[in-house]
C-alpha positions as a printed Julia matrix, in Angstrom:
399×3 Matrix{Float64}:
 -63.76   -7.54    2.41
 -60.79   -6.86    4.35
 -62.73   -8.26    8.11
 -63.84  -11.25    5.86
 -60.33  -12.0     5.11
 -59.13  -11.43    8.67
 -61.48  -13.92   10.06
 -60.63  -16.44    7.06
 -56.78  -16.24    8.4
 -57.39  -16.34   11.84
 -59.29  -20.06   11.09
 -56.08  -20.96    9.83
 -54.09  -20.08   12.46
 -56.84  -21.11   15.73
 -55.03  -24.06   17.05
 -51.81  -22.9    16.89
 -52.72  -19.27   18.73
 -55.32  -20.21   21.08
 -53.17  -20.27   24.14
 -52.76  -16.74   22.83
 -56.48  -16.07   22.52
 -56.98  -17.52   25.83
 -54.92  -15.08   27.43
 -56.48  -11.96   25.29
 -59.96  -13.06   26.7
 -58.69  -13.36   29.72
 -57.35   -9.48   29.81
 -60.21   -8.33   28.26
 -62.41   -9.62   31.25
 -59.96   -8.7    33.57
 -60.45   -5.1    32.55
 -64.43   -5.23   32.44
 -63.96   -5.04   28.49
 -65.58   -8.19   28.35
 -68.31  -10.76   29.79
 -67.4   -14.44   28.06
 -70.57  -15.94   29.4
 -72.75  -13.16   28.12
 -71.24  -13.31   24.66
 -71.38  -17.48   24.75
 -67.65  -17.3    24.51
 -65.66  -20.86   25.97
 -64.12  -20.88   29.44
 -60.58  -21.38   30.12
 -61.37  -25.55   30.69
 -63.2   -25.46   27.36
 -60.39  -23.83   25.53
 -57.76  -26.36   27.32
 -60.01  -29.08   26.26
 -60.41  -28.15   22.6
 -56.26  -27.64   22.69
 -55.58  -30.57   23.44
 -57.52  -31.99   20.78
 -56.0   -29.91   17.99
 -59.11  -27.11   17.82
 -59.42  -23.25   18.49
 -61.84  -20.39   18.16
 -64.7   -20.78   15.67
 -65.78  -18.21   13.22
 -68.29  -16.99   15.19
 -66.16  -16.37   18.69
 -63.73  -15.1    16.41
 -65.9   -12.33   14.87
 -66.93  -11.65   18.71
 -63.27  -11.39   19.78
 -62.14   -8.99   16.77
 -65.19   -6.69   17.65
 -64.03   -6.46   21.26
 -60.25   -6.26   20.18
 -61.23   -3.23   18.01
 -63.16   -1.2    20.73
 -60.53   -1.81   23.38
 -57.2    -0.69   21.33
 -59.41    2.64   19.45
 -59.84    3.38   23.04
 -56.26    3.16   23.91
 -55.05    5.1    20.58
 -57.65    7.97   21.23
 -55.94    8.45   24.77
 -52.67    8.67   22.96
 -50.91   11.57   20.87
 -50.78    9.08   17.7
 -54.0    10.57   16.27
 -52.86   14.17   16.32
 -49.12   13.11   14.68
 -48.83   14.78   11.14
 -48.16   11.35    9.45
 -52.05   10.51   10.38
 -53.28   13.34    7.97
 -53.31   10.82    4.8
 -55.22    8.33    7.22
 -57.79   10.71    7.68
 -58.43   12.16    3.96
 -58.07    8.32    2.67
 -60.82    7.73    4.65
 -63.02    9.92    2.55
 -64.28    8.82   -1.2
 -62.16   10.32   -3.45
 -64.76   13.24   -4.81
 -65.18   14.45   -1.33
 -60.98   14.57   -1.3
 -60.82   16.78   -4.11
 -63.45   19.22   -3.11
 -62.83   19.24    0.8
 -59.06   18.23    1.22
 -58.28   21.58    3.26
 -60.93   21.61    5.37
 -60.63   17.83    6.55
 -58.41   18.68    9.39
 -61.09   20.64   11.04
 -63.58   17.8    11.11
 -65.21   17.33   14.37
 -64.84   13.87   14.57
 -60.97   13.77   13.48
 -59.21   11.77   16.22
 -62.22    9.23   15.81
 -61.99    8.57   12.33
 -58.13    8.06   12.32
 -58.08    5.66   15.2
 -61.03    3.59   13.99
 -59.49    3.33   10.56
 -55.94    2.6    11.99
 -57.07   -0.08   14.11
 -59.41   -1.85   11.73
 -56.23   -2.09    9.19
 -53.76   -3.43   11.77
 -56.13   -6.02   13.37
 -57.6    -6.92    9.8
 -54.0    -6.9     8.23
 -51.64   -8.05   11.04
 -54.63  -10.42   12.76
 -56.88  -10.35   15.48
 -54.23  -10.92   18.11
 -51.33   -9.21   16.55
 -50.84   -6.16   18.72
 -51.86   -8.11   21.84
 -48.72  -10.4    21.15
 -46.68   -7.34   20.09
 -47.56   -5.79   23.02
 -46.82   -8.68   25.08
 -43.5    -9.62   24.05
 -41.97   -5.94   23.97
 -43.59   -4.31   26.5
 -44.62   -1.56   24.25
 -47.99    0.48   23.8
 -50.41   -0.05   21.34
 -49.98    3.02   20.05
 -46.03    2.28   19.24
 -47.15   -1.01   17.73
 -49.69    0.64   15.53
 -46.83    2.94   14.67
 -44.48    0.28   14.16
 -47.04   -1.31   11.83
 -47.49    1.32    9.95
 -43.5     1.9     8.88
 -43.11   -1.78    7.94
 -46.19   -1.71    5.86
 -44.71    1.5     3.82
 -40.66    0.4     4.19
 -41.51   -3.25    2.55
 -44.44   -2.49    0.05
 -47.23   -4.68    1.7
 -49.89   -2.6     0.65
 -49.19   -3.47   -3.31
 -48.93   -7.14   -2.32
 -51.83   -7.22   -0.51
 -53.63   -5.4    -3.78
 -52.12   -8.35   -5.64
 -53.38  -11.04   -3.51
 -56.77   -9.3    -3.15
 -56.95   -9.18   -7.06
 -56.5   -13.01   -7.27
 -60.3   -13.28   -5.94
 -62.12  -16.35   -7.96
 -59.11  -17.1   -10.09
 -56.99  -18.9    -7.39
 -58.35  -21.33   -4.62
 -59.03  -19.54   -1.25
 -56.14  -21.26    0.48
 -53.58  -19.66   -1.95
 -54.51  -16.61   -0.85
 -54.52  -16.93    2.82
 -50.94  -18.18    2.16
 -50.28  -14.98    0.44
 -51.75  -13.01    3.69
 -50.07  -15.3     6.51
 -46.79  -14.52    4.97
 -46.83  -10.95    4.92
 -48.31  -11.27    8.84
 -45.11  -13.39    9.34
 -42.95  -10.6     8.48
 -45.39   -7.84   10.46
 -44.78   -9.97   13.57
 -40.91   -9.8    13.62
 -40.34   -6.53   12.06
 -42.9    -4.9    14.14
 -40.86   -6.44   17.41
 -37.77   -5.62   16.35
 -38.69   -1.69   15.86
 -40.47   -1.16   18.8
 -37.82   -2.79   20.74
 -34.59   -1.11   18.85
 -36.76    2.97   18.66
 -37.59    5.14   21.48
 -41.34    5.66   21.82
 -42.58    7.2    20.25
 -41.36    6.03   17.37
 -40.92    8.47   14.35
 -42.93    7.02   11.61
 -42.07    9.83    8.73
 -38.57    9.73    9.66
 -38.46    5.91   10.02
 -39.54    5.37    6.67
 -37.24    7.43    4.89
 -34.43    6.15    6.58
 -35.14    2.39    6.03
 -37.46    2.56    2.68
 -34.6     2.85    0.36
 -32.4     0.51    1.52
 -35.0    -2.16    1.7
 -36.12   -1.57   -1.86
 -32.64   -1.73   -2.95
 -31.68   -5.07   -1.39
 -34.82   -6.73   -1.13
 -35.41   -7.74   -5.19
 -31.36   -8.58   -4.57
 -31.44  -11.35   -2.17
 -31.69  -14.75   -4.36
 -28.07  -13.11   -5.39
 -26.91  -12.56   -1.83
 -28.49  -15.28    0.32
 -26.25  -18.5     0.09
 -26.79  -22.29    0.6
 -29.43  -23.94    2.79
 -31.04  -20.54    3.18
 -30.94  -19.79   -0.96
 -32.36  -23.11   -1.76
 -35.22  -22.49    1.5
 -35.79  -19.27   -0.3
 -36.42  -21.18   -3.64
 -38.53  -24.03   -1.99
 -40.88  -21.85   -0.35
 -41.27  -19.77   -3.6
 -41.94  -23.26   -5.22
 -44.55  -24.41   -2.56
 -46.72  -21.04   -2.95
 -46.67  -21.69   -6.8
 -47.99  -25.34   -6.24
 -50.42  -23.89   -3.94
 -51.69  -21.86   -6.87
 -50.57  -18.34   -6.38
 -48.89  -17.21   -9.36
 -45.1   -17.19   -9.75
 -44.11  -13.21   -9.43
 -46.54  -12.89   -6.24
 -44.74  -16.12   -4.62
 -41.31  -14.61   -5.54
 -41.72  -11.49   -4.08
 -44.25  -12.45   -0.93
 -41.6   -15.11    0.16
 -38.41  -12.52   -0.61
 -40.34  -10.32    1.75
 -40.2   -12.65    4.76
 -36.69  -13.84    4.2
 -36.08  -10.04    3.93
 -36.64   -9.35    7.89
 -32.86   -9.55    8.11
 -32.65   -6.64    5.94
 -33.47   -4.31    8.73
 -30.66   -5.28   10.97
 -28.21   -5.22    7.97
 -29.08   -1.64    7.3
 -28.79   -0.53   10.91
 -24.71   -1.97   10.54
 -24.6    -0.25    7.85
 -24.93    3.03    9.09
 -23.25    1.96   12.57
 -20.14    1.27   10.8
 -20.65    3.7     7.47
 -20.43    0.55    4.88
 -22.13    0.07    1.74
 -25.75   -1.93    2.19
 -24.66   -4.43   -0.56
 -21.25   -4.98    1.1
 -22.85   -5.66    4.85
 -25.85   -7.6     3.48
 -23.19  -10.01    1.35
 -20.99  -11.0     4.4
 -24.25  -11.06    6.93
 -25.78  -13.99    4.47
 -22.51  -15.92    4.37
 -22.27  -16.01    8.14
 -25.79  -16.42    8.93
 -25.08  -19.62    6.39
 -22.38  -20.61    8.31
 -23.66  -20.75   11.82
 -26.57  -22.15   10.61
 -29.18  -19.37   11.42
 -32.0   -20.65    9.24
 -32.01  -23.88   11.18
 -31.73  -22.24   14.73
 -35.0   -20.04   13.82
 -37.0   -23.42   12.62
 -35.71  -24.91   16.41
 -36.87  -21.51   18.28
 -40.16  -21.45   16.26
 -41.33  -24.94   17.22
 -40.97  -24.26   20.87
 -44.1   -24.18   22.96
 -45.55  -20.95   23.81
 -48.31  -22.07   25.72
 -48.27  -19.26   28.17
 -46.65  -15.83   28.53
 -42.97  -16.72   29.94
 -42.54  -19.58   27.14
 -43.51  -16.76   24.42
 -41.27  -14.03   25.49
 -38.44  -16.85   25.73
 -38.92  -17.74   22.32
 -38.69  -13.88   21.58
 -35.79  -13.29   23.47
 -33.59  -16.31   21.68
 -34.94  -15.14   17.94
 -33.64  -11.23   18.68
 -30.8   -12.31   20.9
 -29.54  -14.75   17.54
 -30.17  -11.96   15.0
 -28.5    -9.27   17.08
 -25.63  -11.62   17.88
 -25.27  -12.03   13.83
 -25.45   -8.58   13.19
 -23.07   -7.89   15.85
 -20.55  -10.67   13.76
 -20.95   -9.03   10.6
 -19.97   -5.98   11.65
 -16.62   -7.44   13.08
 -15.8    -9.58    9.92
 -16.39   -6.39    7.9
 -14.18   -4.4     9.95
 -11.12   -6.83   10.41
 -10.8    -7.84    6.89
  -9.81   -6.06    3.87
 -12.67   -5.21    1.8
 -11.37   -5.94   -1.59
 -11.76   -9.71   -0.5
 -14.92  -12.22   -1.73
 -17.2   -12.11    1.35
 -16.44  -16.1     2.03
 -12.81  -15.23    2.2
 -13.33  -12.44    4.41
 -15.3   -15.28    6.86
 -12.79  -17.79    6.86
  -9.88  -14.95    7.42
 -11.93  -13.94   10.46
 -12.65  -17.55   11.35
  -8.74  -18.15   11.41
  -8.14  -15.8    14.15
 -11.5   -17.31   16.09
 -10.8   -20.47   15.49
 -11.25  -21.86   19.09
 -14.56  -19.62   19.85
 -15.93  -20.73   16.72
 -15.26  -24.15   17.32
 -17.21  -24.45   20.86
 -19.87  -22.57   18.98
 -19.83  -25.52   16.19
 -19.53  -28.06   18.54
 -23.12  -26.92   20.47
 -24.78  -26.24   17.08
 -24.08  -29.69   16.16
 -25.55  -31.12   19.32
 -28.71  -29.36   18.39
 -28.57  -30.47   15.03
 -28.92  -33.91   15.78
 -31.48  -34.13   18.42
 -34.78  -31.92   19.1
 -33.75  -28.65   20.67
 -35.33  -27.55   23.57
 -35.05  -24.11   25.71
 -32.04  -25.29   27.79
 -30.22  -25.93   24.87
 -31.14  -23.23   22.47
 -29.77  -20.98   25.65
 -26.56  -22.26   26.22
 -26.22  -22.03   22.48
 -26.95  -18.68   22.35
 -24.38  -17.99   25.19
 -21.57  -19.72   23.07
 -22.36  -17.31   20.19
 -22.71  -14.31   22.43
 -19.39  -15.09   23.99
 -17.99  -15.53   20.01
 -19.24  -11.79   19.79
 -17.08  -10.55   22.47
 -14.21  -12.68   22.08
 -13.98  -11.67   18.19
 -14.47   -8.04   19.19
 -11.43   -8.39   21.9
  -9.41  -10.27   19.19
């Protein structure tokens, strides 16, 4: 079921991710793991023509690529210590039917194929849920190993309660259009894409799976339901509009609300990091964070970044760098406002007080933002704007 779902989801992004799929095919070929001609897969020239025509890989071609991706990843995971880490014991036991778990749980750790079962189970889940190119893109953009991408996936899955969302989406079989189910799964993929990269970029390798879940899950569980209350302005409207859009496509209201909050809740990771770094309540941090996000039009800037091309690896890396620089700057500004203004004041008043002290630097950044809002933004324009915002972080902390 999950693999069929993965293939359906892949077709929904066949054109937009075709440059990535081309790079994956080339990488598999260079490692000697795939013969495109033997598998009747398209050449680079044919893929370029398809991209120009708005097409991508076909369903049978995705099935072949999916199989080779899983085989390649299983080899990498088996060669890593990941399969021997304590948290994987539940992956092993969950592989077996309940009657066997009840009778032989204490003997499963000694199974002669323990490592192979764990690696196969993890790779199948990560590729089916995250997508055919999920691990490849995360590795390409962050430099992380396949094993650390999988560790990060497990952390984000458990921290945001994604398994419950997937189960709710799967329960809609034959009740809503297939396209509505696909929207639910793709929305969680958007979170996985961003949050997994955040985790592998901010943590040492190997990622402590159990430790990160214990650290992040309570805060996310507390703040996620409160997002509609703490978000302000255009971002709150965007959340409401996304929920309405999903409902309009046939997704039940309760599930549309939950899956939309999950994607917009990516910023909670930076909020919790900031909370721990400056020893402030996560709720206090989140309220200032979202006021600043609205003030600097972060949602609009992220939309501009998402529209940048990703036809090659360098364009992809540039997009990622801009996105995470923006999030990092927002987190740093949040910490500065929290530390330089009275906690008794309302979030909007605290930001206004901070703005008065840093008026000149903010004016420069605002002028750059105005230029971007008035015309289609390219990489150069967005890079200049991010530099202005980073400068604002430095001058603000020095004030």
